[in-house]
VOMAR-259657 format. One record per atom (N, C-alpha, C): residue in one letter; x, z, y. Coordinates in steps of 0.2 Angstrom, whole numbers, plus 5000, padded with zeros to 4 digits. Each point is the difference from the previous one (the first is absolute). Layout:
<pts>
AXZY;...
</pts>
This chain:
<pts>
X500450004994;X499650005006;X500450005006;X499949965005;X500449995006;X499850065005;X500550015004;X499950065005;X499449995005;X499550035000;X499449995005;X500150045006;X500550055000;X500050055005;X500149965007;X500549955000;X500149975007;X499349975003;X499649974995;X499449975002;X499550065003;X500050054996;X499550065002;X500250035007;X500750005001;X500350035006;X499849965006;X500149934999;X499849965006;X499250005001;X499649994995;X499350015000;X499850065003;X500350064999;X499950065003;X500150005007;X500549975003;X500149995007;X499549965003;X499849954997;X499449955002;X499450045001;X499850044995;X499450045000;X500050055006;X500650035001;X500150055005;X499949965007;X500349945001;X499949965006;X499249995001;X499749984994;X499349995001;X499650065002;X500250064998;X499750065002;X500150015008;X500649995002;X500150005007;X499649965004;X500049934998;X499649955003;X499350025001;X499750044996;X499350035000;X499950045006;X500550035003;X500050045006;X499749965006;X500149935000;X499849965006;X499250005000;X499649994994;X499350005000;X499850075002;X500450054997;X499850075002;X500050025007;X500549985004;X500050015007;X499549965003;X499849944998;X499449965003;X499450044999;X499950024994;X499450044998;X499950065004;X500650045002;X499950065004;X499849985007;X500349955003;X499849975007;X499349985000;X499849964994;X499349985000;X499550054999;X500250064998;X499650064998;X499449974996;X500249974994;X499549974996;X499950054993;X500450055000;X499950054995;X500349984993;X500449955001;X500349974994;X500750034999;X500350045004;X500750025000;X500150044993;X499650044998;X500150034993;X500249964995;X499649944999;X500149954995;X500749975001;X500349995006;X500649985001;X500650054998;X499850065002;X500550054998;X500150014993;X499450004996;X500150004993;X500349944997;X499949945002;X500349944998;X500750005001;X500250015006;X500750005002;X500450064996;X499750065000;X500350054996;X500149994993;X499549974996;X500149994993;X500549944999;X500049955004;X500449944999;X500750025002;X500150045005;X500750035002;X500350044994;X499550044997;X500250054995;X500249964994;X499649954998;X500249964994;X500749975001;X500149975006;X500649975001;X500650045000;X499950065003;X500650055000;X500150024993;X499550024996;X500150024993;X500449944996;X499849945001;X500349954996;X500749995002;X500250015007;X500749995002;X500450064997;X499750065000;X500450054997;X500150004993;X499549974996;X500050004993;X500549954997;X500149955005;X500449944997;X500750005004;X500250055004;X500650015003;X500550034995;X500649965000;X500650034996;X500649975002;X500550045000;X500749975003;X500249944995;X499850014994;X500249954995;X499549944999;X499649995005;X499449955000;X500349935000;X499849964996;X500249935000;X499849975007;X500449965003;X499949965006;X499449964999;X499550005005;X499449954999;X500249935001;X499749964996;X500149935000;X500649984995;X500250044996;X500549984995;X499849954995;X499450004999;X499749954995;X499349975002;X499949954997;X499349965001;X499450054999;X500150044994;X499450044998;X499850055005;X500550035003;X499950045006;X499649975006;X500249945001;X499749965006;X499349984998;X499949984994;X499349984998;X499650065000;X500250064998;X499650065000;X499950025007;X500450005004;X500050025007;X499449965004;X500149934999;X499449965003;X499450014997;X499950014994;X499450024997;X499750065002;X500450055001;X499850075002;X499750005007;X500349965004;X499849995007;X499249985001;X499949954995;X499349985001;X499550034995;X500250044995;X499650034995;X499950075001;X500650045002;X500050075000;X499850025007;X500449985005;X499950025007;X499350005003;X499649944998;X499350005002;X499650054998;X500150044995;X499650064998;X500150055006;X500550015003;X500150045006;X499749985006;X500149935001;X499749975006;X499350005000;X499750014994;X499250004999;X499750065002;X500450065001;X499850065001;X499550015007;X500249975005;X499650005006;X499349974999;X500049954996;X499349974999;X499650054995;X500350044996;X499650054996;X499850065004;X500550035004;X499850065003;X499749995007;X500149945003;X499749995006;X499349975000;X499749985006;X499349985000;X499849954995;X500449954999;X499749954995;X499850034993;X500450064998;X499850044994;X499949954994;X500549964999;X500049954995;X500250034993;X499849964995;X500250024994;X500749984999;X500450034995;X500749984999;X500149934999;X499549974996;X500149924999;X499949965006;X499550025004;X499949975007;X500650015005;X500250065000;X500650025004;X500649964998;X500150004994;X500649974997;X500049925002;X499449974999;X499949935002;X500149995007;X499750045004;X500249995008;X500750015001;X500350044997;X500750015002;X500549944997;X499849984994;X500449954997;X499949935004;X499449995002;X499849955005;X500450005006;X500150065003;X500450005006;X500749994999;X500350044995;X500749994999;X500249934998;X499649974996;X500249934998;X499849955005;X499750025006;X499749965005;X499549954998;X499650024995;X499549964998;X499450005005;X499850065002;X499450005005;X499350014997;X500050004993;X499350014997;X499850075002;X499450025001;X499850065002;X499450034996;X499950064999;X499450034998;X499650045005;X500350005006;X499750045005;X499549965004;X499450035002;X499549975005;X500050045006;X499649985005;X499950035006;X500750035003;X500449955001;X500750025002;X500050025007;X499549985004;X499950025007;X499950075001;X499750034994;X499850085000;X500650044997;X500549974997;X500550034997;X500550045005;X500250064998;X500550035004;X500649965002;X500350005006;X500549965002;X500650014995;X500150074998;X500650014996;X500049964993;X499449994997;X500049964994;X500149925002;X499849985006;X500149935002;X500849995001;X500350055003;X500750005001;X500450004994;X499750044995;X500450004994;X500049944996;X499449965000;X499949944997;X500549955003;X500150005007;X500449965003;X500750014999;X500250064999;X500750024999;X500249984992;X499550014996;X500149984993;X500249935000;X499649955003;X500249935000;X500649995004;X500250035005;X500649995004;X500650024996;X500050054997;X500550024995;X500149954995;X499449984997;X500049964994;X500349935002;X499949985006;X500349945003;X500850005000;X500350055003;X500750005001;X500350014993;X499650044996;X500350024993;X500149934996;X499549965000;X500049944996;X500649955002;X500150005007;X500549965003;X500750024997;X500150075000;X500750034998;X500049994992;X499550014997;X500049994992;X500249924999;X499649965003;X500249934999;X500749975002;X500350045005;X500649985002;X500650034995;X499950064998;X500550044997;X499950014992;X499449994998;X499950024993;X499849944996;X499449975001;X499849944996;X500449954999;X500449975005;X500549954998;X500550014995;X500250064999;X500550024995;X499850014993;X499350005000;X499750004993;X500049934997;X500249955004;X500049934998;X499449974997;X499450025002;X499449984998;X499649975005;X499549964998;X499549975005;X500349965005;X500649985000;X500349955005;X500250035006;X499950075001;X500250035006;X500749995002;X500550004994;X500749995001;X500249945004;X499649955000;X500249935003;X500050015007;X499550035003;X499950005007;X500350065003;X500050064997;X500250065003;X500850004999;X500349974995;X500750005000;X500349975006;X499849945002;X500249975006;X499950045006;X499450025001;X499850045006;X500550065000;X500150044994;X500450065001;X500749985001;X500349954998;X500649985001;X500149985008;X499549975003;X500049985007;X500050075004;X499650054998;X500050065003;X500750035000;X500350004994;X500750034999;X500549975005;X499949945002;X500549985005;X500050035007;X499450035001;X500050045007;X499950074999;X499850024994;X499850084999;X500450024994;X500350065000;X500550024995;X499750024994;X499450034999;X499850034994;X499250004999;X499850024994;X499350004999;X499650055005;X500350065001;X499750055004;X499949975007;X500549975003;X499949975006;X499549945001;X500049964994;X499549955000;X499350035000;X499950054996;X499350045000;X499950025007;X500550035004;X499950035006;X499749955005;X500449945000;X499849955005;X499349964998;X499850004994;X499449984998;X499550055003;X500150064999;X499550055003;X500050005007;X500549985004;X500049995007;X499649945002;X500149954996;X499549945002;X499350014998;X499950044995;X499350024998;X499750045006;X500350055002;X499850045006;X499949965006;X500449955001;X499949965006;X499449965000;X499949974994;X499449965000;X499450045000;X500050064997;X499450045000;X499950025007;X500550025004;X499950025007;X499749945004;X500349944999;X499749945004;X499349994998;X499850014994;X499349994998;X499650055003;X500250065000;X499650065003;X499949985008;X500549985003;X500049985007;X499549945001;X500049964996;X499649945000;X499350024999;X499850044995;X499350024999;X499850045006;X500450045003;X499850045006;X499949965006;X500449955001;X499949955006;X499349964999;X499749994994;X499449965000;X499450055000;X500150065001;X499450055001;X499950054994;X500450004995;X499950054994;X500250075003;X499650054997;X500250075002;X500750014997;X500350055003;X500750024997;X500050024993;X499550034997;X499950024993;X499949944996;X499549955002;X499949944997;X500749965000;X500350005005;X500649965001;X500650024995;X500050074999;X500550034996;X499949984993;X499350014997;X499949994993;X500049934999;X499749955004;X500049934998;X500749975001;X500550035004;X500749975000;X500350024994;X499950064997;X500350024994;X499849964994;X499349995000;X499849964994;X500049925001;X500149985006;X500149935001;X500749984998;X500550045002;X500749984998;X500250024993;X499650044997;X500150014993;X499649954996;X499649965003;X499549954997;X499650044995;X499750055002;X499650054996;X499349995001;X499850005006;X499349985001;X499550065001;X500350074999;X499650055002;X499850015007;X499450015002;X499850005007;X499550075001;X499850005006;X499650065002;X499249994999;X499849944998;X499349985001;X499849964993;X499450024998;X499749974994;X500049925000;X499949975006;X500049935001;X500649975002;X500650044999;X500749975001;X500149985007;X500149935002;X500249985006;X499449975004;X499450004997;X499449975004;X499850035006;X500250065002;X499850035006;X500650015005;X500649984998;X500650025004;X500149945005;X499649955000;X500149955006;X500449944998;X499949955004;X500449934998;X500750015002;X500350035005;X500750015001;X500450044994;X499650054998;X500350044994;X500149954994;X499649954999;X500149964994;X500649965001;X500149975006;X500649965001;X500750044999;X499950075003;X500650044999;X500150014992;X499550014997;X500150014992;X500349944997;X499849945002;X500249944997;X500850005001;X500250015006;X500749995001;X500450054996;X499850075000;X500450054996;X499950004993;X499549974997;X499949994993;X500549954998;X500149955004;X500549944998;X500750035001;X500150045005;X500750035001;X500250054995;X499550034997;X500150054995;X500149974993;X499849945000;X500149964993;X500649965000;X500450005005;X500749975000;X500550054998;X500649974997;X500550044998;X500350055005;X500050064999;X500350055005;X500750005000;X500449974995;X500749995000;X500149955006;X499649955001;X500149955005;X499950035007;X499650055001;X499950045006;X500750045002;X500350034995;X500650035000;X500549955003;X500149954997;X500549955002;X499849975008;X499450005001;X499849985007;X500250065005;X499950064998;X500250065004;X500850005001;X500349984995;X500850005000;X500349945003;X499549955003;X500349955004;X499849934997;X499849994994;X499849934998;X499349985001;X499949975006;X499349995003;X499749944996;X500349964997;X499749944997;X499950004992;X500250064997;X500050014993;X499349994997;X499550045004;X499350004997;X499749934999;X500149965004;X499649934999;X500449954997;X500750024998;X500349964996;X499950014992;X499750064999;X499950024993;X499549964997;X500149974994;X499649954997;X499350044997;X500150064999;X499450044997;X499550015006;X500350025006;X499650015006;X499649945002;X500449945000;X499749945002;X499449984995;X500250014993;X499549994995;X499350045001;X500150065002;X499550055001;X499649985006;X500349985005;X499649985006;X499749944999;X500349954996;X499649944999;X499450014996;X500050054995;X499450024996;X499550035005;X500150045005;X499650035004;X499649945004;X500449955002;X499849945004;X499549964996;X500149994994;X499649964996;X499350044999;X500150064998;X499450044999;X499650005006;X500350025006;X499650005006;X499649945001;X500449945000;X499749945001;X499449984996;X500050024993;X499549994996;X499450045001;X500150065002;X499550055001;X499649995007;X500449985005;X499849985007;X499549944999;X500249954996;X499649945000;X499450024996;X500050044995;X499450024996;X499550045005;X500350055004;X499550045004;X499749965005;X500449955003;X499749965005;X499549954998;X500249964994;X499649954998;X499450024996;X500150054996;X499450034995;X499650055003;X500450055003;X499750065002;X499850005008;X500249955003;X499849995007;X500450055005;X500550034999;X500450045004;X500349965006;X500050035006;X500449975005;X500750004999;X500449975004;X500749994999;X500450065000;X499950045005;X500450075000;X499850044995;X499450014998;X499850054995;X500249974993;X500049944999;X500249974994;X500850014999;X500449995005;X500750015000;X500150084998;X499750045004;X500150074999;X499850034994;X499449984997;X499850034994;X500449974994;X500149945001;X500449974994;X500750035000;X500450005005;X500650035001;X500050084997;X499650045004;X500050074998;X499850014993;X499549984997;X499850014993;X500549974995;X500249945002;X500449964995;X500750045000;X500350015006;X500650045000;X500050074996;X499450035002;X499950074997;X500050004992;X499749954997;X499949994993;X500749984997;X500349955003;X500649974998;X500650055000;X500050045005;X500550055000;X499950074997;X499350004997;X499850064996;X499950065005;X499949995006;X499850055005;X499350034999;X499549954999;X499350024998;X499650025006;X500249995006;X499550015006;X499549944999;X499450015003;X499549955000;X499650015007;X499949945003;X499650005006;X499449964999;X499849984994;X499449964999;X499850004993;X499450004998;X499849994993;X500149934997;X500649994998;X500149934998;X499749984993;X499650054997;X499649984994;X499449955003;X499950015006;X499449965003;X500349935003;X500649984999;X500349945002;X499949944996;X499850024993;X499949954995;X500550014995;X499949964994;X500450014994;X500749985001;X500149955004;X500749975001;X500550055003;X499850035006;X500550055002;X500150064996;X499550024996;X500050064996;X500649984994;X499949944997;X500549984995;X500750005004;X500149975006;X500650005003;X500350075001;X499650055002;X500250075001;X500350034994;X499649984994;X500250034994;X500749984998;X500249935001;X500649984998;X500650015005;X499850005006;X500650025005;X500250074999;X499550044998;X500250074999;X500650014994;X500049954996;X500550004995;X500749975002;X500149985007;X500649985002;X500450055003;X499850045006;X500450055003;X500449975005;X500450055003;X500549985005;X500749994997;X500550025004;X500749994998;X500350064997;X500549994996;X500350054996;X500450045006;X500050074999;X500450045005;X499550015006;X499449994999;X499550025005;X499650054997;X499550025004;X499550054997;X499449974997;X500049935000;X499549974996;X500050014993;X499449984997;X500050014992;X499949934997;X499750014994;X499949944995;X500649974998;X499949934998;X500549974996;X500649985005;X499949995006;X500549985005;X500249935000;X500149975006;X500049935001;X500749974997;X500550044999;X500649974998;X500049984992;X499550044997;X500049984993;X499649934999;X499549995005;X499749935000;X500649955002;X500450025004;X500549955002;X500549984994;X500250064996;X500449994994;X499649954995;X499450024999;X499649964995;X499949935002;X499949995007;X499949935002;X500649964999;X500650035002;X500749974999;X500149984993;X499850044995;X500149994993;X499649944998;X499450005003;X499549944998;X500349945003;X500250005006;X500349945003;X500649974996;X500450054998;X500649984996;X499849974994;X499550034996;X499849974994;X499749935000;X499649995006;X499849935001;X500549955001;X500550025004;X500649965001;X500449994993;X500050054996;X500449994994;X499649954995;X499350005000;X499649964996;X500149925003;X500150005006;X500049935003;X500749974999;X500650045000;X500649984999;X500350054995;X499949994993;X500250054995;X500750004999;X500449965002;X500850004999;X500350045006;X499650015005;X500350045006;X500150074999;X500550035003;X500050075000;X499750035006;X499450034999;X499650035006;X499950074999;X500150045005;X499950075000;X499550025005;X499650054998;X499550025005;X500450045006;X499849985006;X500350035006;X499650025005;X500150055004;X499750015006;X500650005006;X499949955004;X500649985005;X500649984996;X500550035001;X500649994996;X500250044994;X499550054999;X500150054995;X499749984993;X500450004995;X499749984993;X499750064997;X499449994997;X499650054997;X500250004993;X500350064998;X500250014993;X499450014995;X500249984994;X499550014994;X499750075000;X500550055001;X499750075000;X499550015005;X500149985006;X499550015005;X499349964999;X500149944997;X499449964999;X499650044994;X500450024995;X499650044995;X499750065002;X500350045005;X499750065002;X499449985004;X500049955004;X499449985004;X499449984996;X500249964995;X499449974995;X499850064997;X500450054997;X499750064997;X499650045005;X500250015006;X499650035005;X499349975001;X500049945001;X499349975000;X499650014994;X500349994994;X499650014994;X499850074999;X500450055002;X499850075000;X499550025005;X500049975006;X499550015005;X499349974997;X500049944998;X499349984997;X499850034994;X500450024996;X499850044994;X499750075002;X500450035004;X499850075003;X499349995003;X499949955005;X499449995003;X499449994995;X500149964995;X499549994995;X499850074997;X500550034997;X499950064996;X499750065005;X500250015006;X499750045004;X499249985002;X499949945001;X499349985001;X499650014994;X500349994994;X499650014994;X499850084999;X500550045002;X499950074999;X499550025005;X500049985006;X499550015005;X499349984998;X500049944997;X499349984998;X499850054994;X500450034996;X499850044995;X499750075003;X500150015007;X499850065003;X499349995003;X499849934999;X499349995003;X500049965006;X500549985003;X500149965006;X499849934998;X499749965005;X499849935000;X500649965000;X499949944998;X500649955000;X500449995006;X499649995006;X500449995006;X500350075002;X499750055000;X500450075002;X500650014995;X499949994994;X500550014995;X500649965001;X499949935001;X500649965001;X500350005007;X499650015005;X500350005007;X500350075001;X499750054997;X500350075000;X500750004997;X500049974994;X500750004997;X500549965004;X499849945003;X500449975004;X500250035006;X499550045004;X500150035006;X500550064999;X499950044994;X500550054999;X500749984998;X500049954995;X500649984998;X500549975006;X499649965004;X500449975006;X500050055006;X499750064999;X500050055005;X499749975007;X499449974999;X499749975006;X499550055003;X499650034996;X499550055002;X499349974999;X499749975005;X499349984998;X500049944995;X499450004996;X499949954995;X499549955002;X499649984995;X499549955002;X499350034997;X499549985003;X499350024998;X499750065004;X499450024998;X499750055005;X500350074999;X500350024994;X500250064999;X500750025004;X500549964998;X500750015003;X500249945005;X499549965002;X500249955005;X500150035007;X500149955005;X500250025007;X499550065003;X499450004998;X499550055002;X499950064996;X500450004994;X499950064995;X500650045000;X500050044995;X500750044998;X499950024993;X500550044998;X500050024992;X499750064999;X499650035004;X499750074999;X499650004994;X499549954999;X499550004995;X500349984993;X500649985000;X500249984993;X500150074996;X499949994993;X500150064996;X500750024999;X500150064998;X500650045000;X500549964996;X499849974994;X500549974996;X500249935003;X499649975004;X500249945003;X500550025006;X499950055003;X500550035005;X500750014997;X500050034994;X500650024996;X500449934999;X499649954997;X500349944998;X500349965007;X499650015005;X500249965006;X500650045003;X500150075000;X500650035002;X500649984996;X499949994994;X500649984995;X500249935002;X499549965002;X500149935002;X500449995006;X499850055005;X500349995006;X500850025000;X500150054995;X500750024999;X500449954997;X499749974994;X500349954997;X500249945004;X499549985005;X500149945004;X500650025005;X500050065003;X500550025005;X500750004997;X500050024994;X500750014997;X500249944996;X499649945001;X500249944997;X500150004992;X499550044997;X499949994993;X500550034995;X500649985000;X500550024996;X500250075000;X500150025007;X500150075001;X499650054996;X499349995000;X499550044997;X500149994992;X500049934998;X500049994993;X500650034996;X500649995004;X500650034997;X499950084999;X499850035005;X499950075000;X499550024994;X499549964998;X499550024995;X500349984993;X500549975000;X500349984993;X500450064997;X499950014993;X500450054997;X500749995000;X500349945000;X500749995001;X500350035006;X499650005005;X500350035007;X500250074999;X499650044996;X500150074999;X500550024995;X500349954996;X500450014995;X500750015003;X500450054997;X500750015003;X500549954998;
</pts>
């Protein structure tokens, strides 16, 4: 059995940090005089106590250094998204929502994975401390996945991450000395973009509190908001602000670091960024044409609604500003499939990610050329970089696992009594960490509250599997992983 103490020690410090962060909603609750401060004291106290006990229990002068083998790293990432949410769920249990353990865990997982699916209703009447906690969960989840994508997932050599992150990491190493500094500068860029988003929302008329929460959940591409009807009552200017920052948050944060360090043109020279922006342009044009020609929207409304809702679903943010179920069958189908695309790797966005489609497209083009000229030596390439067979195999395996998992989870959901649309779209929305699904129950005007408890357990597991890119979870669950 490998040494799990280093993992337990680091997780203990993270749990303790979570308990300290709970003091922010506690302070807000005291100032708001909403009577919820006791719940926050209990939640913060229990979380901090668990973290402290875990730190002390795993401390040893002979402890193995964390990260000495892949199994420690796999277990560490798994614990972040499976164990820590039990502590993050405490405010939802002890506070005004008074949720069951399963509902509270679902809400916390949805926040930490930046999925944005919710079981809460009447958000306008919720204590501000709870709304702040939801925003904090998503904001922390956003920076967490960037750092994991930069420093951990590429070195597992799975799902094709190594192809694009190896190059990006090497470029960062030319201007930054080590991984700690890399993470620091990514966090600085994350803070800057969040601040700019907050100032932008404030400038278009949102209250300070709404600006704080929506800036955190926009930059995290999470989608939690303060209102049941999401963005429909926040005004036209706020929709344009959200469009800009949802796109900004879906670009590689490594490139923001390079821009801060002096390389001003790097962002738009990146093939992944150009491909992503091209996808947005095509989706927007198709939806704008549909809304104007079929639904009779005027030009400005068509542009705004198409861009806002299209970008929101594409990036996995999950905000809605209209009931797109009423736009017709074609937009609904478009929204389902673009949710399976996602943003750029190294961003807060979710789903499959555009670079994997780039790799797959390059492989298809190379194969077509090979068929036309069978005697030629043709390699799949992106730009001047040749795509190795290892990377192509990883990407194909990722697509296969994504589709198989989607089908399996949809079948399991259907066994709990959900209808076809809810089961399939719920599986896709959870696996791609989008948030809203399709249909009357979990569509843009619904939420996940009315689903049965077993369905929520399945969806919670699906959100974790999707966020950790499948293999991390499946490796942990294998018996061989635990063998010495």
